[in-house]
Biopython code that builds the backbone (N, CA, C, O; Angstrom):
import numpy as np
from Bio.PDB.StructureBuilder import StructureBuilder

atoms = [
    (1, "MET", "N", (82.235, 117.415, 104.368)),
    (1, "MET", "CA", (82.722, 118.758, 104.556)),
    (1, "MET", "C", (84.093, 118.875, 103.876)),
    (1, "MET", "O", (84.935, 117.980, 103.951)),
    (2, "SER", "N", (84.270, 119.988, 103.229)),
    (2, "SER", "CA", (85.462, 120.137, 102.409)),
    (2, "SER", "C", (86.693, 120.545, 103.220)),
    (2, "SER", "O", (86.596, 121.109, 104.310)),
    (3, "ASP", "N", (87.837, 120.240, 102.646)),
    (3, "ASP", "CA", (89.097, 120.684, 103.246)),
    (3, "ASP", "C", (89.196, 122.213, 103.222)),
    (3, "ASP", "O", (89.752, 122.822, 104.136)),
    (4, "LYS", "N", (88.643, 122.827, 102.153)),
    (4, "LYS", "CA", (88.684, 124.290, 102.068)),
    (4, "LYS", "C", (87.875, 124.920, 103.197)),
    (4, "LYS", "O", (88.262, 125.959, 103.731)),
    (5, "ALA", "N", (86.761, 124.301, 103.562)),
    (5, "ALA", "CA", (85.963, 124.825, 104.673)),
    (5, "ALA", "C", (86.778, 124.790, 105.961)),
    (5, "ALA", "O", (86.722, 125.729, 106.755)),
    (6, "ARG", "N", (87.524, 123.729, 106.174)),
    (6, "ARG", "CA", (88.356, 123.628, 107.385)),
    (6, "ARG", "C", (89.447, 124.685, 107.375)),
    (6, "ARG", "O", (89.692, 125.320, 108.400)),
    (7, "ILE", "N", (90.104, 124.886, 106.249)),
    (7, "ILE", "CA", (91.159, 125.894, 106.147)),
    (7, "ILE", "C", (90.588, 127.276, 106.423)),
    (7, "ILE", "O", (91.183, 128.066, 107.157)),
    (8, "LEU", "N", (89.429, 127.566, 105.831)),
    (8, "LEU", "CA", (88.812, 128.879, 106.036)),
    (8, "LEU", "C", (88.369, 129.052, 107.484)),
    (8, "LEU", "O", (88.588, 130.109, 108.076)),
    (9, "PHE", "N", (87.752, 128.032, 108.055)),
    (9, "PHE", "CA", (87.319, 128.105, 109.450)),
    (9, "PHE", "C", (88.509, 128.402, 110.360)),
    (9, "PHE", "O", (88.443, 129.291, 111.208)),
    (10, "ASP", "N", (89.580, 127.664, 110.180)),
    (10, "ASP", "CA", (90.770, 127.862, 111.021)),
    (10, "ASP", "C", (91.365, 129.259, 110.841)),
    (10, "ASP", "O", (91.855, 129.850, 111.803)),
    (11, "ALA", "N", (91.325, 129.788, 109.621)),
    (11, "ALA", "CA", (91.849, 131.135, 109.366)),
    (11, "ALA", "C", (90.990, 132.201, 110.037)),
    (11, "ALA", "O", (91.502, 133.234, 110.468)),
    (12, "LEU", "N", (89.689, 131.953, 110.124)),
    (12, "LEU", "CA", (88.783, 132.937, 110.720)),
    (12, "LEU", "C", (88.716, 132.835, 112.237)),
    (12, "LEU", "O", (88.290, 133.778, 112.905)),
    (13, "ASP", "N", (89.129, 131.709, 112.781)),
    (13, "ASP", "CA", (89.073, 131.479, 114.231)),
    (13, "ASP", "C", (90.241, 132.206, 114.896)),
    (13, "ASP", "O", (91.249, 131.593, 115.248)),
    (14, "LEU", "N", (90.090, 133.510, 115.062)),
    (14, "LEU", "CA", (91.192, 134.361, 115.523)),
    (14, "LEU", "C", (91.701, 133.995, 116.908)),
    (14, "LEU", "O", (92.900, 134.093, 117.170)),
    (15, "ASP", "N", (90.805, 133.571, 117.803)),
    (15, "ASP", "CA", (91.260, 133.214, 119.145)),
    (15, "ASP", "C", (91.529, 131.716, 119.292)),
    (15, "ASP", "O", (91.864, 131.240, 120.377)),
    (16, "GLN", "N", (91.380, 130.989, 118.204)),
    (16, "GLN", "CA", (91.693, 129.555, 118.137)),
    (16, "GLN", "C", (91.000, 128.743, 119.226)),
    (16, "GLN", "O", (91.597, 127.854, 119.833)),
    (17, "ASP", "N", (89.713, 129.070, 119.463)),
    (17, "ASP", "CA", (88.962, 128.312, 120.466)),
    (17, "ASP", "C", (88.050, 127.246, 119.854)),
    (17, "ASP", "O", (87.310, 126.576, 120.575)),
    (18, "GLY", "N", (88.101, 127.088, 118.531)),
    (18, "GLY", "CA", (87.309, 126.055, 117.867)),
    (18, "GLY", "C", (85.895, 126.478, 117.520)),
    (18, "GLY", "O", (85.099, 125.659, 117.060)),
    (19, "THR", "N", (85.569, 127.749, 117.736)),
    (19, "THR", "CA", (84.273, 128.294, 117.353)),
    (19, "THR", "C", (84.490, 129.670, 116.728)),
    (19, "THR", "O", (85.552, 130.275, 116.874)),
    (20, "LEU", "N", (83.465, 130.150, 116.030)),
    (20, "LEU", "CA", (83.527, 131.476, 115.432)),
    (20, "LEU", "C", (82.420, 132.349, 115.992)),
    (20, "LEU", "O", (81.269, 131.925, 116.091)),
    (21, "THR", "N", (82.773, 133.553, 116.351)),
    (21, "THR", "CA", (81.773, 134.544, 116.742)),
    (21, "THR", "C", (81.523, 135.451, 115.537)),
    (21, "THR", "O", (82.284, 135.448, 114.569)),
    (22, "ARG", "N", (80.462, 136.210, 115.619)),
    (22, "ARG", "CA", (80.136, 137.161, 114.547)),
    (22, "ARG", "C", (81.291, 138.153, 114.363)),
    (22, "ARG", "O", (81.676, 138.459, 113.234)),
    (23, "THR", "N", (81.834, 138.649, 115.462)),
    (23, "THR", "CA", (82.934, 139.607, 115.390)),
    (23, "THR", "C", (84.150, 138.995, 114.706)),
    (23, "THR", "O", (84.788, 139.642, 113.875)),
    (24, "GLU", "N", (84.473, 137.750, 115.051)),
    (24, "GLU", "CA", (85.613, 137.084, 114.413)),
    (24, "GLU", "C", (85.415, 136.960, 112.911)),
    (24, "GLU", "O", (86.327, 137.253, 112.138)),
    (25, "VAL", "N", (84.236, 136.531, 112.495)),
    (25, "VAL", "CA", (83.974, 136.338, 111.071)),
    (25, "VAL", "C", (84.107, 137.658, 110.328)),
    (25, "VAL", "O", (84.769, 137.725, 109.293)),
    (26, "ILE", "N", (83.490, 138.696, 110.842)),
    (26, "ILE", "CA", (83.552, 140.002, 110.180)),
    (26, "ILE", "C", (84.984, 140.520, 110.145)),
    (26, "ILE", "O", (85.478, 140.922, 109.092)),
    (27, "ARG", "N", (85.641, 140.510, 111.284)),
    (27, "ARG", "CA", (87.009, 141.044, 111.367)),
    (27, "ARG", "C", (87.986, 140.241, 110.508)),
    (27, "ARG", "O", (88.785, 140.812, 109.766)),
    (28, "ALA", "N", (87.916, 138.919, 110.615)),
    (28, "ALA", "CA", (88.866, 138.080, 109.886)),
    (28, "ALA", "C", (88.650, 138.160, 108.381)),
    (28, "ALA", "O", (89.620, 138.188, 107.623)),
    (29, "LEU", "N", (87.398, 138.197, 107.933)),
    (29, "LEU", "CA", (87.169, 138.321, 106.491)),
    (29, "LEU", "C", (87.632, 139.677, 105.974)),
    (29, "LEU", "O", (88.111, 139.773, 104.844)),
    (30, "ARG", "N", (87.498, 140.719, 106.776)),
    (30, "ARG", "CA", (87.984, 142.040, 106.364)),
    (30, "ARG", "C", (89.512, 142.040, 106.280)),
    (30, "ARG", "O", (90.089, 142.563, 105.327)),
    (31, "GLU", "N", (90.163, 141.444, 107.292)),
    (31, "GLU", "CA", (91.622, 141.479, 107.367)),
    (31, "GLU", "C", (92.289, 140.428, 106.489)),
    (31, "GLU", "O", (93.310, 140.705, 105.859)),
    (32, "LYS", "N", (91.724, 139.228, 106.442)),
    (32, "LYS", "CA", (92.378, 138.117, 105.757)),
    (32, "LYS", "C", (91.731, 137.723, 104.436)),
    (32, "LYS", "O", (92.319, 136.969, 103.661)),
    (33, "GLY", "N", (90.521, 138.226, 104.170)),
    (33, "GLY", "CA", (89.769, 137.813, 102.990)),
    (33, "GLY", "C", (90.520, 137.940, 101.682)),
    (33, "GLY", "O", (90.582, 136.972, 100.924)),
    (34, "PRO", "N", (91.096, 139.105, 101.385)),
    (34, "PRO", "CA", (91.812, 139.236, 100.119)),
    (34, "PRO", "C", (92.986, 138.256, 99.982)),
    (34, "PRO", "O", (93.225, 137.715, 98.902)),
    (35, "THR", "N", (93.704, 138.035, 101.068)),
    (35, "THR", "CA", (94.815, 137.078, 101.029)),
    (35, "THR", "C", (94.302, 135.657, 100.833)),
    (35, "THR", "O", (94.871, 134.888, 100.058)),
    (36, "LEU", "N", (93.223, 135.308, 101.538)),
    (36, "LEU", "CA", (92.628, 133.972, 101.385)),
    (36, "LEU", "C", (92.123, 133.765, 99.959)),
    (36, "LEU", "O", (92.245, 132.672, 99.407)),
    (37, "ALA", "N", (91.562, 134.806, 99.368)),
    (37, "ALA", "CA", (91.105, 134.705, 97.979)),
    (37, "ALA", "C", (92.296, 134.533, 97.039)),
    (37, "ALA", "O", (92.243, 133.719, 96.117)),
    (38, "ALA", "N", (93.359, 135.286, 97.262)),
    (38, "ALA", "CA", (94.558, 135.177, 96.426)),
    (38, "ALA", "C", (95.191, 133.789, 96.530)),
    (38, "ALA", "O", (95.798, 133.307, 95.574)),
    (39, "GLN", "N", (95.048, 133.154, 97.688)),
    (39, "GLN", "CA", (95.581, 131.805, 97.898)),
    (39, "GLN", "C", (94.646, 130.730, 97.370)),
    (39, "GLN", "O", (94.999, 129.551, 97.372)),
    (40, "GLY", "N", (93.454, 131.120, 96.914)),
    (40, "GLY", "CA", (92.490, 130.167, 96.388)),
    (40, "GLY", "C", (91.645, 129.486, 97.444)),
    (40, "GLY", "O", (90.945, 128.518, 97.146)),
    (41, "VAL", "N", (91.699, 129.978, 98.682)),
    (41, "VAL", "CA", (90.912, 129.387, 99.757)),
    (41, "VAL", "C", (89.439, 129.728, 99.584)),
    (41, "VAL", "O", (88.574, 128.879, 99.800)),
    (42, "ILE", "N", (89.151, 130.962, 99.196)),
    (42, "ILE", "CA", (87.783, 131.374, 98.892)),
    (42, "ILE", "C", (87.791, 132.070, 97.538)),
    (42, "ILE", "O", (88.818, 132.605, 97.121)),
    (43, "PRO", "N", (86.652, 132.065, 96.850)),
    (43, "PRO", "CA", (86.606, 132.800, 95.585)),
    (43, "PRO", "C", (86.668, 134.310, 95.847)),
    (43, "PRO", "O", (86.231, 134.787, 96.894)),
    (44, "PHE", "N", (87.216, 135.051, 94.880)),
    (44, "PHE", "CA", (87.314, 136.496, 95.051)),
    (44, "PHE", "C", (85.955, 137.125, 95.305)),
    (44, "PHE", "O", (85.856, 138.072, 96.085)),
    (45, "TRP", "N", (84.908, 136.624, 94.666)),
    (45, "TRP", "CA", (83.572, 137.193, 94.880)),
    (45, "TRP", "C", (83.063, 136.900, 96.294)),
    (45, "TRP", "O", (82.094, 137.513, 96.742)),
    (46, "GLY", "N", (83.711, 135.966, 96.997)),
    (46, "GLY", "CA", (83.316, 135.637, 98.353)),
    (46, "GLY", "C", (83.787, 136.637, 99.394)),
    (46, "GLY", "O", (83.367, 136.592, 100.550)),
    (47, "VAL", "N", (84.670, 137.548, 98.970)),
    (47, "VAL", "CA", (85.160, 138.585, 99.883)),
    (47, "VAL", "C", (84.255, 139.798, 99.711)),
    (47, "VAL", "O", (84.438, 140.591, 98.787)),
    (48, "GLY", "N", (83.298, 139.936, 100.587)),
    (48, "GLY", "CA", (82.343, 141.036, 100.491)),
    (48, "GLY", "C", (82.616, 142.092, 101.536)),
    (48, "GLY", "O", (83.717, 142.192, 102.077)),
    (49, "ASP", "N", (81.594, 142.875, 101.808)),
    (49, "ASP", "CA", (81.726, 143.921, 102.809)),
    (49, "ASP", "C", (81.259, 143.409, 104.174)),
    (49, "ASP", "O", (80.976, 142.222, 104.335)),
    (50, "VAL", "N", (81.183, 144.297, 105.136)),
    (50, "VAL", "CA", (80.789, 143.923, 106.496)),
    (50, "VAL", "C", (79.405, 143.281, 106.506)),
    (50, "VAL", "O", (79.183, 142.298, 107.213)),
    (51, "ASP", "N", (78.481, 143.826, 105.734)),
    (51, "ASP", "CA", (77.134, 143.265, 105.692)),
    (51, "ASP", "C", (77.129, 141.847, 105.128)),
    (51, "ASP", "O", (76.385, 140.989, 105.605)),
    (52, "ASP", "N", (77.957, 141.599, 104.115)),
    (52, "ASP", "CA", (78.060, 140.253, 103.550)),
    (52, "ASP", "C", (78.618, 139.268, 104.576)),
    (52, "ASP", "O", (78.141, 138.139, 104.688)),
    (53, "SER", "N", (79.622, 139.703, 105.312)),
    (53, "SER", "CA", (80.214, 138.841, 106.337)),
    (53, "SER", "C", (79.207, 138.541, 107.445)),
    (53, "SER", "O", (79.115, 137.407, 107.916)),
    (54, "ALA", "N", (78.455, 139.555, 107.859)),
    (54, "ALA", "CA", (77.431, 139.373, 108.890)),
    (54, "ALA", "C", (76.338, 138.432, 108.392)),
    (54, "ALA", "O", (75.848, 137.592, 109.147)),
    (55, "ALA", "N", (75.955, 138.571, 107.124)),
    (55, "ALA", "CA", (74.924, 137.701, 106.548)),
    (55, "ALA", "C", (75.397, 136.252, 106.493)),
    (55, "ALA", "O", (74.613, 135.334, 106.732)),
    (56, "LEU", "N", (76.669, 136.044, 106.182)),
    (56, "LEU", "CA", (77.224, 134.688, 106.180)),
    (56, "LEU", "C", (77.123, 134.085, 107.569)),
    (56, "LEU", "O", (76.715, 132.934, 107.723)),
    (57, "PHE", "N", (77.491, 134.854, 108.573)),
    (57, "PHE", "CA", (77.407, 134.369, 109.949)),
    (57, "PHE", "C", (75.964, 134.032, 110.296)),
    (57, "PHE", "O", (75.686, 132.952, 110.816)),
    (58, "ASP", "N", (75.052, 134.945, 110.014)),
    (58, "ASP", "CA", (73.646, 134.737, 110.366)),
    (58, "ASP", "C", (73.063, 133.508, 109.678)),
    (58, "ASP", "O", (72.301, 132.755, 110.285)),
    (59, "GLU", "N", (73.417, 133.307, 108.425)),
    (59, "GLU", "CA", (72.939, 132.133, 107.694)),
    (59, "GLU", "C", (73.469, 130.844, 108.314)),
    (59, "GLU", "O", (72.756, 129.843, 108.383)),
    (60, "ALA", "N", (74.700, 130.873, 108.757)),
    (60, "ALA", "CA", (75.330, 129.665, 109.301)),
    (60, "ALA", "C", (74.896, 129.348, 110.725)),
    (60, "ALA", "O", (74.938, 128.188, 111.133)),
    (61, "ASP", "N", (74.482, 130.347, 111.484)),
    (61, "ASP", "CA", (74.124, 130.141, 112.893)),
    (61, "ASP", "C", (72.732, 129.510, 112.996)),
    (61, "ASP", "O", (71.761, 130.170, 113.367)),
    (62, "GLN", "N", (72.660, 128.245, 112.665)),
    (62, "GLN", "CA", (71.386, 127.535, 112.586)),
    (62, "GLN", "C", (70.674, 127.412, 113.929)),
    (62, "GLN", "O", (69.446, 127.461, 113.980)),
    (63, "ASN", "N", (71.422, 127.254, 115.006)),
    (63, "ASN", "CA", (70.763, 127.059, 116.302)),
    (63, "ASN", "C", (70.598, 128.366, 117.084)),
    (63, "ASN", "O", (70.057, 128.356, 118.190)),
    (64, "GLY", "N", (71.053, 129.483, 116.528)),
    (64, "GLY", "CA", (70.832, 130.785, 117.132)),
    (64, "GLY", "C", (71.625, 131.068, 118.391)),
    (64, "GLY", "O", (71.266, 131.961, 119.158)),
    (65, "ASP", "N", (72.705, 130.322, 118.617)),
    (65, "ASP", "CA", (73.479, 130.542, 119.846)),
    (65, "ASP", "C", (74.568, 131.614, 119.689)),
    (65, "ASP", "O", (75.336, 131.862, 120.619)),
    (66, "ARG", "N", (74.629, 132.240, 118.524)),
    (66, "ARG", "CA", (75.563, 133.332, 118.230)),
    (66, "ARG", "C", (77.024, 132.886, 118.221)),
    (66, "ARG", "O", (77.937, 133.698, 118.369)),
    (67, "VAL", "N", (77.225, 131.584, 118.045)),
    (67, "VAL", "CA", (78.555, 130.993, 117.917)),
    (67, "VAL", "C", (78.459, 129.914, 116.841)),
    (67, "VAL", "O", (77.501, 129.142, 116.815)),
    (68, "LEU", "N", (79.450, 129.863, 115.957)),
    (68, "LEU", "CA", (79.436, 128.853, 114.902)),
    (68, "LEU", "C", (80.377, 127.713, 115.228)),
    (68, "LEU", "O", (81.546, 127.918, 115.554)),
    (69, "SER", "N", (79.848, 126.522, 115.134)),
    (69, "SER", "CA", (80.693, 125.332, 115.166)),
    (69, "SER", "C", (81.234, 125.126, 113.751)),
    (69, "SER", "O", (80.753, 125.737, 112.797)),
    (70, "PHE", "N", (82.222, 124.275, 113.630)),
    (70, "PHE", "CA", (82.745, 123.984, 112.296)),
    (70, "PHE", "C", (81.644, 123.406, 111.413)),
    (70, "PHE", "O", (81.558, 123.757, 110.236)),
    (71, "GLU", "N", (80.815, 122.542, 111.947)),
    (71, "GLU", "CA", (79.768, 121.895, 111.162)),
    (71, "GLU", "C", (78.770, 122.911, 110.612)),
    (71, "GLU", "O", (78.393, 122.839, 109.442)),
    (72, "GLU", "N", (78.340, 123.857, 111.446)),
    (72, "GLU", "CA", (77.421, 124.902, 110.984)),
    (72, "GLU", "C", (78.073, 125.727, 109.870)),
    (72, "GLU", "O", (77.468, 125.989, 108.830)),
    (73, "PHE", "N", (79.309, 126.123, 110.115)),
    (73, "PHE", "CA", (80.040, 126.948, 109.158)),
    (73, "PHE", "C", (80.244, 126.222, 107.837)),
    (73, "PHE", "O", (79.972, 126.772, 106.770)),
    (74, "ALA", "N", (80.725, 124.983, 107.912)),
    (74, "ALA", "CA", (81.039, 124.226, 106.701)),
    (74, "ALA", "C", (79.805, 123.973, 105.853)),
    (74, "ALA", "O", (79.887, 124.026, 104.626)),
    (75, "ALA", "N", (78.674, 123.703, 106.466)),
    (75, "ALA", "CA", (77.451, 123.449, 105.707)),
    (75, "ALA", "C", (77.093, 124.637, 104.820)),
    (75, "ALA", "O", (76.649, 124.454, 103.687)),
    (76, "VAL", "N", (77.284, 125.843, 105.326)),
    (76, "VAL", "CA", (76.952, 127.039, 104.557)),
    (76, "VAL", "C", (78.012, 127.346, 103.515)),
    (76, "VAL", "O", (77.674, 127.576, 102.354)),
    (77, "VAL", "N", (79.287, 127.358, 103.894)),
    (77, "VAL", "CA", (80.312, 127.739, 102.927)),
    (77, "VAL", "C", (80.478, 126.694, 101.828)),
    (77, "VAL", "O", (80.747, 127.049, 100.681)),
    (78, "ASP", "N", (80.324, 125.422, 102.155)),
    (78, "ASP", "CA", (80.397, 124.396, 101.118)),
    (78, "ASP", "C", (79.321, 124.639, 100.058)),
    (78, "ASP", "O", (79.583, 124.529, 98.861)),
    (79, "ARG", "N", (78.118, 124.968, 100.507)),
    (79, "ARG", "CA", (77.020, 125.233, 99.575)),
    (79, "ARG", "C", (77.210, 126.572, 98.860)),
    (79, "ARG", "O", (77.052, 126.654, 97.642)),
    (80, "ARG", "N", (77.544, 127.608, 99.605)),
    (80, "ARG", "CA", (77.664, 128.949, 99.023)),
    (80, "ARG", "C", (78.793, 129.041, 98.007)),
    (80, "ARG", "O", (78.642, 129.661, 96.955)),
    (81, "PHE", "N", (79.924, 128.421, 98.327)),
    (81, "PHE", "CA", (81.087, 128.519, 97.443)),
    (81, "PHE", "C", (81.198, 127.344, 96.481)),
    (81, "PHE", "O", (82.143, 127.283, 95.695)),
    (82, "GLY", "N", (80.256, 126.418, 96.529)),
    (82, "GLY", "CA", (80.226, 125.305, 95.583)),
    (82, "GLY", "C", (81.339, 124.278, 95.780)),
    (82, "GLY", "O", (81.858, 123.704, 94.823)),
    (83, "TRP", "N", (81.692, 124.065, 97.048)),
    (83, "TRP", "CA", (82.767, 123.104, 97.320)),
    (83, "TRP", "C", (82.191, 121.734, 97.439)),
    (83, "TRP", "O", (82.925, 120.773, 97.668)),
]
sb = StructureBuilder()
sb.init_structure("model")
sb.init_model(0)
sb.init_chain("A")
sb.init_seg("    ")
for serial, (resi, resn, name, xyz) in enumerate(atoms, 1):
    if name == "N":
        sb.init_residue(resn, " ", resi, " ")
    sb.init_atom(name, np.array(xyz, "f"), 0.0, 1.0, " ", f" {name:<3s}", serial, name[0])
structure = sb.get_structure()
């Protein structure tokens, strides 16, 4: 798992509880996405709209519990962003 995945996960974990909810992912990518892209944490094309953020969450939620662990999240973003 990449260091960039950890940085992105921590940036999206708004309540800092070690997991991501769908709301956190959507809200954080909307609010922080452009800054994270400017910092090189995610590619600019990785900052999409609400539907893109929701799709990222849905793809990563492998066990269907509506909460993402770091491992679930990293597996998807590492592959999607080519890390």
